[in-house]
Chimera marker file (.cmm) of the C-alpha trace (Angstrom):
<marker_set name="trace">
<marker id="1" x="-74.294" y="7.304" z="73.449" r="1" g="1" b="0" radius="0.5"/>
<marker id="2" x="-73.809" y="9.072" z="76.753" r="1" g="1" b="0" radius="0.5"/>
<marker id="3" x="-71.466" y="11.984" z="77.415" r="1" g="1" b="0" radius="0.5"/>
<marker id="4" x="-69.027" y="9.826" z="79.380" r="1" g="1" b="0" radius="0.5"/>
<marker id="5" x="-68.401" y="7.586" z="76.346" r="1" g="1" b="0" radius="0.5"/>
<marker id="6" x="-67.960" y="10.624" z="74.087" r="1" g="1" b="0" radius="0.5"/>
<marker id="7" x="-65.448" y="12.147" z="76.509" r="1" g="1" b="0" radius="0.5"/>
<marker id="8" x="-63.543" y="8.852" z="76.781" r="1" g="1" b="0" radius="0.5"/>
<marker id="9" x="-63.293" y="8.652" z="72.996" r="1" g="1" b="0" radius="0.5"/>
<marker id="10" x="-62.105" y="12.253" z="72.699" r="1" g="1" b="0" radius="0.5"/>
<marker id="11" x="-59.380" y="11.626" z="75.283" r="1" g="1" b="0" radius="0.5"/>
<marker id="12" x="-58.444" y="8.329" z="73.587" r="1" g="1" b="0" radius="0.5"/>
<marker id="13" x="-58.242" y="10.128" z="70.227" r="1" g="1" b="0" radius="0.5"/>
<marker id="14" x="-55.945" y="12.825" z="71.623" r="1" g="1" b="0" radius="0.5"/>
<marker id="15" x="-53.675" y="10.367" z="73.447" r="1" g="1" b="0" radius="0.5"/>
<marker id="16" x="-53.322" y="7.964" z="70.512" r="1" g="1" b="0" radius="0.5"/>
<marker id="17" x="-52.848" y="10.722" z="67.926" r="1" g="1" b="0" radius="0.5"/>
<marker id="18" x="-50.192" y="12.459" z="70.016" r="1" g="1" b="0" radius="0.5"/>
<marker id="19" x="-48.458" y="9.149" z="70.649" r="1" g="1" b="0" radius="0.5"/>
<marker id="20" x="-48.549" y="8.340" z="66.930" r="1" g="1" b="0" radius="0.5"/>
<marker id="21" x="-47.508" y="11.752" z="65.627" r="1" g="1" b="0" radius="0.5"/>
<marker id="22" x="-44.965" y="12.747" z="68.265" r="1" g="1" b="0" radius="0.5"/>
<marker id="23" x="-43.413" y="9.393" z="69.117" r="1" g="1" b="0" radius="0.5"/>
<marker id="24" x="-44.116" y="6.508" z="66.753" r="1" g="1" b="0" radius="0.5"/>
<marker id="25" x="-43.762" y="8.494" z="63.509" r="1" g="1" b="0" radius="0.5"/>
<marker id="26" x="-40.390" y="9.829" z="64.663" r="1" g="1" b="0" radius="0.5"/>
<marker id="27" x="-38.784" y="6.632" z="65.911" r="1" g="1" b="0" radius="0.5"/>
<marker id="28" x="-36.990" y="4.472" z="63.365" r="1" g="1" b="0" radius="0.5"/>
<marker id="29" x="-37.609" y="0.873" z="64.368" r="1" g="1" b="0" radius="0.5"/>
<marker id="30" x="-36.182" y="-0.811" z="61.315" r="1" g="1" b="0" radius="0.5"/>
<marker id="31" x="-36.978" y="-1.249" z="57.671" r="1" g="1" b="0" radius="0.5"/>
<marker id="32" x="-40.020" y="-3.448" z="58.241" r="1" g="1" b="0" radius="0.5"/>
<marker id="33" x="-41.460" y="-2.059" z="61.470" r="1" g="1" b="0" radius="0.5"/>
<marker id="34" x="-44.006" y="0.760" z="61.336" r="1" g="1" b="0" radius="0.5"/>
<marker id="35" x="-46.405" y="0.660" z="64.291" r="1" g="1" b="0" radius="0.5"/>
<marker id="36" x="-49.660" y="2.491" z="63.631" r="1" g="1" b="0" radius="0.5"/>
<marker id="37" x="-51.211" y="2.555" z="67.087" r="1" g="1" b="0" radius="0.5"/>
<marker id="38" x="-53.726" y="5.288" z="66.244" r="1" g="1" b="0" radius="0.5"/>
<marker id="39" x="-55.828" y="2.652" z="64.425" r="1" g="1" b="0" radius="0.5"/>
<marker id="40" x="-56.780" y="1.383" z="67.879" r="1" g="1" b="0" radius="0.5"/>
<marker id="41" x="-58.970" y="4.483" z="68.260" r="1" g="1" b="0" radius="0.5"/>
<marker id="42" x="-61.076" y="3.409" z="65.264" r="1" g="1" b="0" radius="0.5"/>
<marker id="43" x="-61.277" y="-0.181" z="66.476" r="1" g="1" b="0" radius="0.5"/>
<marker id="44" x="-62.426" y="0.866" z="69.956" r="1" g="1" b="0" radius="0.5"/>
<marker id="45" x="-65.291" y="3.107" z="68.872" r="1" g="1" b="0" radius="0.5"/>
<marker id="46" x="-68.737" y="1.984" z="70.122" r="1" g="1" b="0" radius="0.5"/>
<marker id="47" x="-70.421" y="-0.774" z="68.141" r="1" g="1" b="0" radius="0.5"/>
<marker id="48" x="-73.634" y="1.228" z="67.809" r="1" g="1" b="0" radius="0.5"/>
<marker id="49" x="-71.975" y="4.160" z="65.996" r="1" g="1" b="0" radius="0.5"/>
<marker id="50" x="-73.754" y="4.783" z="62.676" r="1" g="1" b="0" radius="0.5"/>
<marker id="51" x="-71.726" y="3.471" z="59.699" r="1" g="1" b="0" radius="0.5"/>
<marker id="52" x="-71.467" y="6.864" z="57.997" r="1" g="1" b="0" radius="0.5"/>
<marker id="53" x="-70.029" y="8.417" z="61.154" r="1" g="1" b="0" radius="0.5"/>
<marker id="54" x="-67.595" y="5.513" z="61.500" r="1" g="1" b="0" radius="0.5"/>
<marker id="55" x="-66.287" y="6.136" z="57.967" r="1" g="1" b="0" radius="0.5"/>
<marker id="56" x="-66.066" y="9.919" z="58.449" r="1" g="1" b="0" radius="0.5"/>
<marker id="57" x="-64.254" y="9.596" z="61.779" r="1" g="1" b="0" radius="0.5"/>
<marker id="58" x="-61.823" y="7.036" z="60.350" r="1" g="1" b="0" radius="0.5"/>
<marker id="59" x="-61.095" y="9.149" z="57.285" r="1" g="1" b="0" radius="0.5"/>
<marker id="60" x="-60.497" y="12.289" z="59.357" r="1" g="1" b="0" radius="0.5"/>
<marker id="61" x="-58.301" y="10.391" z="61.812" r="1" g="1" b="0" radius="0.5"/>
<marker id="62" x="-56.163" y="8.964" z="59.008" r="1" g="1" b="0" radius="0.5"/>
<marker id="63" x="-56.047" y="12.348" z="57.301" r="1" g="1" b="0" radius="0.5"/>
<marker id="64" x="-54.794" y="13.899" z="60.530" r="1" g="1" b="0" radius="0.5"/>
<marker id="65" x="-51.889" y="11.441" z="60.619" r="1" g="1" b="0" radius="0.5"/>
<marker id="66" x="-51.235" y="12.056" z="56.920" r="1" g="1" b="0" radius="0.5"/>
<marker id="67" x="-51.069" y="15.817" z="57.432" r="1" g="1" b="0" radius="0.5"/>
<marker id="68" x="-48.793" y="15.459" z="60.471" r="1" g="1" b="0" radius="0.5"/>
<marker id="69" x="-46.497" y="13.028" z="58.634" r="1" g="1" b="0" radius="0.5"/>
<marker id="70" x="-46.643" y="14.900" z="55.303" r="1" g="1" b="0" radius="0.5"/>
<marker id="71" x="-48.033" y="11.827" z="53.533" r="1" g="1" b="0" radius="0.5"/>
<marker id="72" x="-50.210" y="11.517" z="50.441" r="1" g="1" b="0" radius="0.5"/>
<marker id="73" x="-53.369" y="10.053" z="51.957" r="1" g="1" b="0" radius="0.5"/>
<marker id="74" x="-52.116" y="6.524" z="52.649" r="1" g="1" b="0" radius="0.5"/>
<marker id="75" x="-53.324" y="6.607" z="56.258" r="1" g="1" b="0" radius="0.5"/>
<marker id="76" x="-56.678" y="8.142" z="55.323" r="1" g="1" b="0" radius="0.5"/>
<marker id="77" x="-57.323" y="5.408" z="52.745" r="1" g="1" b="0" radius="0.5"/>
<marker id="78" x="-56.150" y="2.604" z="55.040" r="1" g="1" b="0" radius="0.5"/>
<marker id="79" x="-58.108" y="3.880" z="58.040" r="1" g="1" b="0" radius="0.5"/>
<marker id="80" x="-61.250" y="4.210" z="55.934" r="1" g="1" b="0" radius="0.5"/>
<marker id="81" x="-60.835" y="0.642" z="54.672" r="1" g="1" b="0" radius="0.5"/>
<marker id="82" x="-60.463" y="-0.626" z="58.244" r="1" g="1" b="0" radius="0.5"/>
<marker id="83" x="-63.600" y="1.278" z="59.272" r="1" g="1" b="0" radius="0.5"/>
<marker id="84" x="-65.469" y="-0.259" z="56.345" r="1" g="1" b="0" radius="0.5"/>
<marker id="85" x="-64.261" y="-3.749" z="57.315" r="1" g="1" b="0" radius="0.5"/>
<marker id="86" x="-65.208" y="-3.059" z="60.896" r="1" g="1" b="0" radius="0.5"/>
<marker id="87" x="-68.719" y="-2.102" z="59.795" r="1" g="1" b="0" radius="0.5"/>
<marker id="88" x="-68.994" y="-5.369" z="57.850" r="1" g="1" b="0" radius="0.5"/>
<marker id="89" x="-67.339" y="-7.804" z="60.264" r="1" g="1" b="0" radius="0.5"/>
<marker id="90" x="-66.864" y="-6.366" z="63.757" r="1" g="1" b="0" radius="0.5"/>
<marker id="91" x="-70.326" y="-7.018" z="65.108" r="1" g="1" b="0" radius="0.5"/>
<marker id="92" x="-70.183" y="-10.576" z="63.827" r="1" g="1" b="0" radius="0.5"/>
<marker id="93" x="-66.822" y="-11.124" z="65.523" r="1" g="1" b="0" radius="0.5"/>
<marker id="94" x="-67.278" y="-9.082" z="68.697" r="1" g="1" b="0" radius="0.5"/>
<marker id="95" x="-70.910" y="-9.800" z="69.545" r="1" g="1" b="0" radius="0.5"/>
<marker id="96" x="-71.263" y="-13.102" z="67.677" r="1" g="1" b="0" radius="0.5"/>
<marker id="97" x="-74.264" y="-11.728" z="65.824" r="1" g="1" b="0" radius="0.5"/>
<marker id="98" x="-76.203" y="-10.813" z="68.961" r="1" g="1" b="0" radius="0.5"/>
<marker id="99" x="-77.865" y="-7.429" z="69.258" r="1" g="1" b="0" radius="0.5"/>
<marker id="100" x="-75.503" y="-6.147" z="71.957" r="1" g="1" b="0" radius="0.5"/>
<marker id="101" x="-73.977" y="-2.668" z="72.183" r="1" g="1" b="0" radius="0.5"/>
<marker id="102" x="-70.372" y="-2.498" z="73.334" r="1" g="1" b="0" radius="0.5"/>
<marker id="103" x="-69.418" y="1.054" z="74.273" r="1" g="1" b="0" radius="0.5"/>
<marker id="104" x="-65.672" y="0.383" z="74.247" r="1" g="1" b="0" radius="0.5"/>
<marker id="105" x="-64.556" y="-2.823" z="72.542" r="1" g="1" b="0" radius="0.5"/>
<marker id="106" x="-61.393" y="-3.889" z="74.395" r="1" g="1" b="0" radius="0.5"/>
<marker id="107" x="-59.871" y="-6.866" z="76.180" r="1" g="1" b="0" radius="0.5"/>
<marker id="108" x="-61.984" y="-6.113" z="79.248" r="1" g="1" b="0" radius="0.5"/>
<marker id="109" x="-65.394" y="-5.801" z="77.573" r="1" g="1" b="0" radius="0.5"/>
<marker id="110" x="-65.148" y="-8.599" z="75.004" r="1" g="1" b="0" radius="0.5"/>
<marker id="111" x="-63.931" y="-12.146" z="75.472" r="1" g="1" b="0" radius="0.5"/>
<marker id="112" x="-60.133" y="-11.851" z="75.387" r="1" g="1" b="0" radius="0.5"/>
<marker id="113" x="-59.508" y="-14.363" z="72.589" r="1" g="1" b="0" radius="0.5"/>
<marker id="114" x="-62.256" y="-12.834" z="70.492" r="1" g="1" b="0" radius="0.5"/>
<marker id="115" x="-60.867" y="-9.325" z="70.905" r="1" g="1" b="0" radius="0.5"/>
<marker id="116" x="-57.301" y="-10.460" z="70.181" r="1" g="1" b="0" radius="0.5"/>
<marker id="117" x="-58.453" y="-12.099" z="66.950" r="1" g="1" b="0" radius="0.5"/>
<marker id="118" x="-60.519" y="-9.032" z="65.969" r="1" g="1" b="0" radius="0.5"/>
<marker id="119" x="-57.595" y="-6.711" z="66.675" r="1" g="1" b="0" radius="0.5"/>
<marker id="120" x="-55.112" y="-8.845" z="64.742" r="1" g="1" b="0" radius="0.5"/>
<marker id="121" x="-57.362" y="-9.208" z="61.674" r="1" g="1" b="0" radius="0.5"/>
<marker id="122" x="-58.155" y="-5.493" z="61.503" r="1" g="1" b="0" radius="0.5"/>
<marker id="123" x="-54.519" y="-4.478" z="61.992" r="1" g="1" b="0" radius="0.5"/>
<marker id="124" x="-53.430" y="-6.955" z="59.321" r="1" g="1" b="0" radius="0.5"/>
<marker id="125" x="-55.967" y="-5.484" z="56.889" r="1" g="1" b="0" radius="0.5"/>
<marker id="126" x="-54.762" y="-1.968" z="57.701" r="1" g="1" b="0" radius="0.5"/>
<marker id="127" x="-51.046" y="-2.762" z="57.360" r="1" g="1" b="0" radius="0.5"/>
<marker id="128" x="-51.389" y="-4.870" z="54.215" r="1" g="1" b="0" radius="0.5"/>
<marker id="129" x="-53.398" y="-2.177" z="52.453" r="1" g="1" b="0" radius="0.5"/>
<marker id="130" x="-51.088" y="0.591" z="53.692" r="1" g="1" b="0" radius="0.5"/>
<marker id="131" x="-47.925" y="-1.124" z="52.465" r="1" g="1" b="0" radius="0.5"/>
<marker id="132" x="-49.608" y="-2.150" z="49.218" r="1" g="1" b="0" radius="0.5"/>
<marker id="133" x="-50.560" y="1.409" z="48.290" r="1" g="1" b="0" radius="0.5"/>
<marker id="134" x="-47.216" y="2.698" z="49.549" r="1" g="1" b="0" radius="0.5"/>
<marker id="135" x="-45.361" y="0.326" z="47.212" r="1" g="1" b="0" radius="0.5"/>
<marker id="136" x="-48.072" y="0.626" z="44.515" r="1" g="1" b="0" radius="0.5"/>
<marker id="137" x="-46.825" y="-2.655" z="43.110" r="1" g="1" b="0" radius="0.5"/>
<marker id="138" x="-46.785" y="-6.378" z="43.760" r="1" g="1" b="0" radius="0.5"/>
<marker id="139" x="-43.058" y="-6.459" z="43.001" r="1" g="1" b="0" radius="0.5"/>
<marker id="140" x="-41.187" y="-7.456" z="46.095" r="1" g="1" b="0" radius="0.5"/>
<marker id="141" x="-44.308" y="-9.133" z="47.471" r="1" g="1" b="0" radius="0.5"/>
<marker id="142" x="-42.177" y="-10.826" z="50.140" r="1" g="1" b="0" radius="0.5"/>
<marker id="143" x="-41.171" y="-7.387" z="51.480" r="1" g="1" b="0" radius="0.5"/>
<marker id="144" x="-44.828" y="-6.316" z="51.496" r="1" g="1" b="0" radius="0.5"/>
<marker id="145" x="-45.826" y="-9.486" z="53.349" r="1" g="1" b="0" radius="0.5"/>
<marker id="146" x="-42.952" y="-9.221" z="55.824" r="1" g="1" b="0" radius="0.5"/>
<marker id="147" x="-43.563" y="-5.534" z="56.556" r="1" g="1" b="0" radius="0.5"/>
<marker id="148" x="-47.307" y="-6.174" z="56.981" r="1" g="1" b="0" radius="0.5"/>
<marker id="149" x="-46.837" y="-9.093" z="59.361" r="1" g="1" b="0" radius="0.5"/>
<marker id="150" x="-44.108" y="-7.540" z="61.491" r="1" g="1" b="0" radius="0.5"/>
<marker id="151" x="-45.862" y="-4.176" z="61.716" r="1" g="1" b="0" radius="0.5"/>
<marker id="152" x="-49.124" y="-5.912" z="62.589" r="1" g="1" b="0" radius="0.5"/>
<marker id="153" x="-47.481" y="-7.919" z="65.371" r="1" g="1" b="0" radius="0.5"/>
<marker id="154" x="-45.681" y="-4.896" z="66.839" r="1" g="1" b="0" radius="0.5"/>
<marker id="155" x="-48.835" y="-2.736" z="66.674" r="1" g="1" b="0" radius="0.5"/>
<marker id="156" x="-50.859" y="-5.598" z="68.160" r="1" g="1" b="0" radius="0.5"/>
<marker id="157" x="-48.449" y="-5.848" z="71.105" r="1" g="1" b="0" radius="0.5"/>
<marker id="158" x="-48.421" y="-2.073" z="71.615" r="1" g="1" b="0" radius="0.5"/>
<marker id="159" x="-52.237" y="-2.049" z="71.533" r="1" g="1" b="0" radius="0.5"/>
<marker id="160" x="-52.354" y="-4.705" z="74.244" r="1" g="1" b="0" radius="0.5"/>
<marker id="161" x="-49.839" y="-2.805" z="76.368" r="1" g="1" b="0" radius="0.5"/>
<marker id="162" x="-51.878" y="0.380" z="75.891" r="1" g="1" b="0" radius="0.5"/>
<marker id="163" x="-55.058" y="-1.348" z="77.010" r="1" g="1" b="0" radius="0.5"/>
<marker id="164" x="-53.475" y="-2.935" z="80.057" r="1" g="1" b="0" radius="0.5"/>
<marker id="165" x="-51.831" y="0.343" z="81.122" r="1" g="1" b="0" radius="0.5"/>
<marker id="166" x="-54.546" y="2.874" z="80.322" r="1" g="1" b="0" radius="0.5"/>
<marker id="167" x="-57.908" y="1.149" z="80.553" r="1" g="1" b="0" radius="0.5"/>
<marker id="168" x="-59.461" y="0.302" z="83.837" r="1" g="1" b="0" radius="0.5"/>
<marker id="169" x="-60.851" y="-3.168" z="84.150" r="1" g="1" b="0" radius="0.5"/>
<marker id="170" x="-64.361" y="-3.190" z="82.753" r="1" g="1" b="0" radius="0.5"/>
<marker id="171" x="-67.050" y="-5.797" z="83.189" r="1" g="1" b="0" radius="0.5"/>
<marker id="172" x="-66.987" y="-8.396" z="80.422" r="1" g="1" b="0" radius="0.5"/>
<marker id="173" x="-70.329" y="-8.503" z="78.611" r="1" g="1" b="0" radius="0.5"/>
<link id1="1" id2="2" r="1" g="1" b="0" radius="0.2"/>
<link id1="2" id2="3" r="1" g="1" b="0" radius="0.2"/>
<link id1="3" id2="4" r="1" g="1" b="0" radius="0.2"/>
<link id1="4" id2="5" r="1" g="1" b="0" radius="0.2"/>
<link id1="5" id2="6" r="1" g="1" b="0" radius="0.2"/>
<link id1="6" id2="7" r="1" g="1" b="0" radius="0.2"/>
<link id1="7" id2="8" r="1" g="1" b="0" radius="0.2"/>
<link id1="8" id2="9" r="1" g="1" b="0" radius="0.2"/>
<link id1="9" id2="10" r="1" g="1" b="0" radius="0.2"/>
<link id1="10" id2="11" r="1" g="1" b="0" radius="0.2"/>
<link id1="11" id2="12" r="1" g="1" b="0" radius="0.2"/>
<link id1="12" id2="13" r="1" g="1" b="0" radius="0.2"/>
<link id1="13" id2="14" r="1" g="1" b="0" radius="0.2"/>
<link id1="14" id2="15" r="1" g="1" b="0" radius="0.2"/>
<link id1="15" id2="16" r="1" g="1" b="0" radius="0.2"/>
<link id1="16" id2="17" r="1" g="1" b="0" radius="0.2"/>
<link id1="17" id2="18" r="1" g="1" b="0" radius="0.2"/>
<link id1="18" id2="19" r="1" g="1" b="0" radius="0.2"/>
<link id1="19" id2="20" r="1" g="1" b="0" radius="0.2"/>
<link id1="20" id2="21" r="1" g="1" b="0" radius="0.2"/>
<link id1="21" id2="22" r="1" g="1" b="0" radius="0.2"/>
<link id1="22" id2="23" r="1" g="1" b="0" radius="0.2"/>
<link id1="23" id2="24" r="1" g="1" b="0" radius="0.2"/>
<link id1="24" id2="25" r="1" g="1" b="0" radius="0.2"/>
<link id1="25" id2="26" r="1" g="1" b="0" radius="0.2"/>
<link id1="26" id2="27" r="1" g="1" b="0" radius="0.2"/>
<link id1="27" id2="28" r="1" g="1" b="0" radius="0.2"/>
<link id1="28" id2="29" r="1" g="1" b="0" radius="0.2"/>
<link id1="29" id2="30" r="1" g="1" b="0" radius="0.2"/>
<link id1="30" id2="31" r="1" g="1" b="0" radius="0.2"/>
<link id1="31" id2="32" r="1" g="1" b="0" radius="0.2"/>
<link id1="32" id2="33" r="1" g="1" b="0" radius="0.2"/>
<link id1="33" id2="34" r="1" g="1" b="0" radius="0.2"/>
<link id1="34" id2="35" r="1" g="1" b="0" radius="0.2"/>
<link id1="35" id2="36" r="1" g="1" b="0" radius="0.2"/>
<link id1="36" id2="37" r="1" g="1" b="0" radius="0.2"/>
<link id1="37" id2="38" r="1" g="1" b="0" radius="0.2"/>
<link id1="38" id2="39" r="1" g="1" b="0" radius="0.2"/>
<link id1="39" id2="40" r="1" g="1" b="0" radius="0.2"/>
<link id1="40" id2="41" r="1" g="1" b="0" radius="0.2"/>
<link id1="41" id2="42" r="1" g="1" b="0" radius="0.2"/>
<link id1="42" id2="43" r="1" g="1" b="0" radius="0.2"/>
<link id1="43" id2="44" r="1" g="1" b="0" radius="0.2"/>
<link id1="44" id2="45" r="1" g="1" b="0" radius="0.2"/>
<link id1="45" id2="46" r="1" g="1" b="0" radius="0.2"/>
<link id1="46" id2="47" r="1" g="1" b="0" radius="0.2"/>
<link id1="47" id2="48" r="1" g="1" b="0" radius="0.2"/>
<link id1="48" id2="49" r="1" g="1" b="0" radius="0.2"/>
<link id1="49" id2="50" r="1" g="1" b="0" radius="0.2"/>
<link id1="50" id2="51" r="1" g="1" b="0" radius="0.2"/>
<link id1="51" id2="52" r="1" g="1" b="0" radius="0.2"/>
<link id1="52" id2="53" r="1" g="1" b="0" radius="0.2"/>
<link id1="53" id2="54" r="1" g="1" b="0" radius="0.2"/>
<link id1="54" id2="55" r="1" g="1" b="0" radius="0.2"/>
<link id1="55" id2="56" r="1" g="1" b="0" radius="0.2"/>
<link id1="56" id2="57" r="1" g="1" b="0" radius="0.2"/>
<link id1="57" id2="58" r="1" g="1" b="0" radius="0.2"/>
<link id1="58" id2="59" r="1" g="1" b="0" radius="0.2"/>
<link id1="59" id2="60" r="1" g="1" b="0" radius="0.2"/>
<link id1="60" id2="61" r="1" g="1" b="0" radius="0.2"/>
<link id1="61" id2="62" r="1" g="1" b="0" radius="0.2"/>
<link id1="62" id2="63" r="1" g="1" b="0" radius="0.2"/>
<link id1="63" id2="64" r="1" g="1" b="0" radius="0.2"/>
<link id1="64" id2="65" r="1" g="1" b="0" radius="0.2"/>
<link id1="65" id2="66" r="1" g="1" b="0" radius="0.2"/>
<link id1="66" id2="67" r="1" g="1" b="0" radius="0.2"/>
<link id1="67" id2="68" r="1" g="1" b="0" radius="0.2"/>
<link id1="68" id2="69" r="1" g="1" b="0" radius="0.2"/>
<link id1="69" id2="70" r="1" g="1" b="0" radius="0.2"/>
<link id1="70" id2="71" r="1" g="1" b="0" radius="0.2"/>
<link id1="71" id2="72" r="1" g="1" b="0" radius="0.2"/>
<link id1="72" id2="73" r="1" g="1" b="0" radius="0.2"/>
<link id1="73" id2="74" r="1" g="1" b="0" radius="0.2"/>
<link id1="74" id2="75" r="1" g="1" b="0" radius="0.2"/>
<link id1="75" id2="76" r="1" g="1" b="0" radius="0.2"/>
<link id1="76" id2="77" r="1" g="1" b="0" radius="0.2"/>
<link id1="77" id2="78" r="1" g="1" b="0" radius="0.2"/>
<link id1="78" id2="79" r="1" g="1" b="0" radius="0.2"/>
<link id1="79" id2="80" r="1" g="1" b="0" radius="0.2"/>
<link id1="80" id2="81" r="1" g="1" b="0" radius="0.2"/>
<link id1="81" id2="82" r="1" g="1" b="0" radius="0.2"/>
<link id1="82" id2="83" r="1" g="1" b="0" radius="0.2"/>
<link id1="83" id2="84" r="1" g="1" b="0" radius="0.2"/>
<link id1="84" id2="85" r="1" g="1" b="0" radius="0.2"/>
<link id1="85" id2="86" r="1" g="1" b="0" radius="0.2"/>
<link id1="86" id2="87" r="1" g="1" b="0" radius="0.2"/>
<link id1="87" id2="88" r="1" g="1" b="0" radius="0.2"/>
<link id1="88" id2="89" r="1" g="1" b="0" radius="0.2"/>
<link id1="89" id2="90" r="1" g="1" b="0" radius="0.2"/>
<link id1="90" id2="91" r="1" g="1" b="0" radius="0.2"/>
<link id1="91" id2="92" r="1" g="1" b="0" radius="0.2"/>
<link id1="92" id2="93" r="1" g="1" b="0" radius="0.2"/>
<link id1="93" id2="94" r="1" g="1" b="0" radius="0.2"/>
<link id1="94" id2="95" r="1" g="1" b="0" radius="0.2"/>
<link id1="95" id2="96" r="1" g="1" b="0" radius="0.2"/>
<link id1="96" id2="97" r="1" g="1" b="0" radius="0.2"/>
<link id1="97" id2="98" r="1" g="1" b="0" radius="0.2"/>
<link id1="98" id2="99" r="1" g="1" b="0" radius="0.2"/>
<link id1="99" id2="100" r="1" g="1" b="0" radius="0.2"/>
<link id1="100" id2="101" r="1" g="1" b="0" radius="0.2"/>
<link id1="101" id2="102" r="1" g="1" b="0" radius="0.2"/>
<link id1="102" id2="103" r="1" g="1" b="0" radius="0.2"/>
<link id1="103" id2="104" r="1" g="1" b="0" radius="0.2"/>
<link id1="104" id2="105" r="1" g="1" b="0" radius="0.2"/>
<link id1="105" id2="106" r="1" g="1" b="0" radius="0.2"/>
<link id1="106" id2="107" r="1" g="1" b="0" radius="0.2"/>
<link id1="107" id2="108" r="1" g="1" b="0" radius="0.2"/>
<link id1="108" id2="109" r="1" g="1" b="0" radius="0.2"/>
<link id1="109" id2="110" r="1" g="1" b="0" radius="0.2"/>
<link id1="110" id2="111" r="1" g="1" b="0" radius="0.2"/>
<link id1="111" id2="112" r="1" g="1" b="0" radius="0.2"/>
<link id1="112" id2="113" r="1" g="1" b="0" radius="0.2"/>
<link id1="113" id2="114" r="1" g="1" b="0" radius="0.2"/>
<link id1="114" id2="115" r="1" g="1" b="0" radius="0.2"/>
<link id1="115" id2="116" r="1" g="1" b="0" radius="0.2"/>
<link id1="116" id2="117" r="1" g="1" b="0" radius="0.2"/>
<link id1="117" id2="118" r="1" g="1" b="0" radius="0.2"/>
<link id1="118" id2="119" r="1" g="1" b="0" radius="0.2"/>
<link id1="119" id2="120" r="1" g="1" b="0" radius="0.2"/>
<link id1="120" id2="121" r="1" g="1" b="0" radius="0.2"/>
<link id1="121" id2="122" r="1" g="1" b="0" radius="0.2"/>
<link id1="122" id2="123" r="1" g="1" b="0" radius="0.2"/>
<link id1="123" id2="124" r="1" g="1" b="0" radius="0.2"/>
<link id1="124" id2="125" r="1" g="1" b="0" radius="0.2"/>
<link id1="125" id2="126" r="1" g="1" b="0" radius="0.2"/>
<link id1="126" id2="127" r="1" g="1" b="0" radius="0.2"/>
<link id1="127" id2="128" r="1" g="1" b="0" radius="0.2"/>
<link id1="128" id2="129" r="1" g="1" b="0" radius="0.2"/>
<link id1="129" id2="130" r="1" g="1" b="0" radius="0.2"/>
<link id1="130" id2="131" r="1" g="1" b="0" radius="0.2"/>
<link id1="131" id2="132" r="1" g="1" b="0" radius="0.2"/>
<link id1="132" id2="133" r="1" g="1" b="0" radius="0.2"/>
<link id1="133" id2="134" r="1" g="1" b="0" radius="0.2"/>
<link id1="134" id2="135" r="1" g="1" b="0" radius="0.2"/>
<link id1="135" id2="136" r="1" g="1" b="0" radius="0.2"/>
<link id1="136" id2="137" r="1" g="1" b="0" radius="0.2"/>
<link id1="137" id2="138" r="1" g="1" b="0" radius="0.2"/>
<link id1="138" id2="139" r="1" g="1" b="0" radius="0.2"/>
<link id1="139" id2="140" r="1" g="1" b="0" radius="0.2"/>
<link id1="140" id2="141" r="1" g="1" b="0" radius="0.2"/>
<link id1="141" id2="142" r="1" g="1" b="0" radius="0.2"/>
<link id1="142" id2="143" r="1" g="1" b="0" radius="0.2"/>
<link id1="143" id2="144" r="1" g="1" b="0" radius="0.2"/>
<link id1="144" id2="145" r="1" g="1" b="0" radius="0.2"/>
<link id1="145" id2="146" r="1" g="1" b="0" radius="0.2"/>
<link id1="146" id2="147" r="1" g="1" b="0" radius="0.2"/>
<link id1="147" id2="148" r="1" g="1" b="0" radius="0.2"/>
<link id1="148" id2="149" r="1" g="1" b="0" radius="0.2"/>
<link id1="149" id2="150" r="1" g="1" b="0" radius="0.2"/>
<link id1="150" id2="151" r="1" g="1" b="0" radius="0.2"/>
<link id1="151" id2="152" r="1" g="1" b="0" radius="0.2"/>
<link id1="152" id2="153" r="1" g="1" b="0" radius="0.2"/>
<link id1="153" id2="154" r="1" g="1" b="0" radius="0.2"/>
<link id1="154" id2="155" r="1" g="1" b="0" radius="0.2"/>
<link id1="155" id2="156" r="1" g="1" b="0" radius="0.2"/>
<link id1="156" id2="157" r="1" g="1" b="0" radius="0.2"/>
<link id1="157" id2="158" r="1" g="1" b="0" radius="0.2"/>
<link id1="158" id2="159" r="1" g="1" b="0" radius="0.2"/>
<link id1="159" id2="160" r="1" g="1" b="0" radius="0.2"/>
<link id1="160" id2="161" r="1" g="1" b="0" radius="0.2"/>
<link id1="161" id2="162" r="1" g="1" b="0" radius="0.2"/>
<link id1="162" id2="163" r="1" g="1" b="0" radius="0.2"/>
<link id1="163" id2="164" r="1" g="1" b="0" radius="0.2"/>
<link id1="164" id2="165" r="1" g="1" b="0" radius="0.2"/>
<link id1="165" id2="166" r="1" g="1" b="0" radius="0.2"/>
<link id1="166" id2="167" r="1" g="1" b="0" radius="0.2"/>
<link id1="167" id2="168" r="1" g="1" b="0" radius="0.2"/>
<link id1="168" id2="169" r="1" g="1" b="0" radius="0.2"/>
<link id1="169" id2="170" r="1" g="1" b="0" radius="0.2"/>
<link id1="170" id2="171" r="1" g="1" b="0" radius="0.2"/>
<link id1="171" id2="172" r="1" g="1" b="0" radius="0.2"/>
<link id1="172" id2="173" r="1" g="1" b="0" radius="0.2"/>
</marker_set>
């Protein structure tokens, strides 16, 4: 990984964490809407990052949001699960099993439909797990399902807006 990619990821981390902690955590958007845009940082890490580093970075990122929001580790657990799922499935989805390194998986470096599907699946996993451990029960499963779907859709849209506004067009590999 070259220094430019590392610097881009550091800046992306700072921007998304500040946006999450200072804006999204403090805006009440309704009972079922909780956008967790910081997860985009984990999903846009390079595909050649070693799995252990992916898990450590995801855990620390989620823990940072937990500390800022005075939570009990829900974000750390959910972010770590998403990193684990990304390790298992992302290369199969993003590179279709080919041995290709993508420095910044986004709508400009991966086929658009493929990235949109990848983003939606990973955000759905994150939100479903987050709301499941927050409720710590299957009672009110309809509320869990509704909150997961709506939060996933809102986060998905915010992630697309973020990418269109803040990422320069990159060559599709």
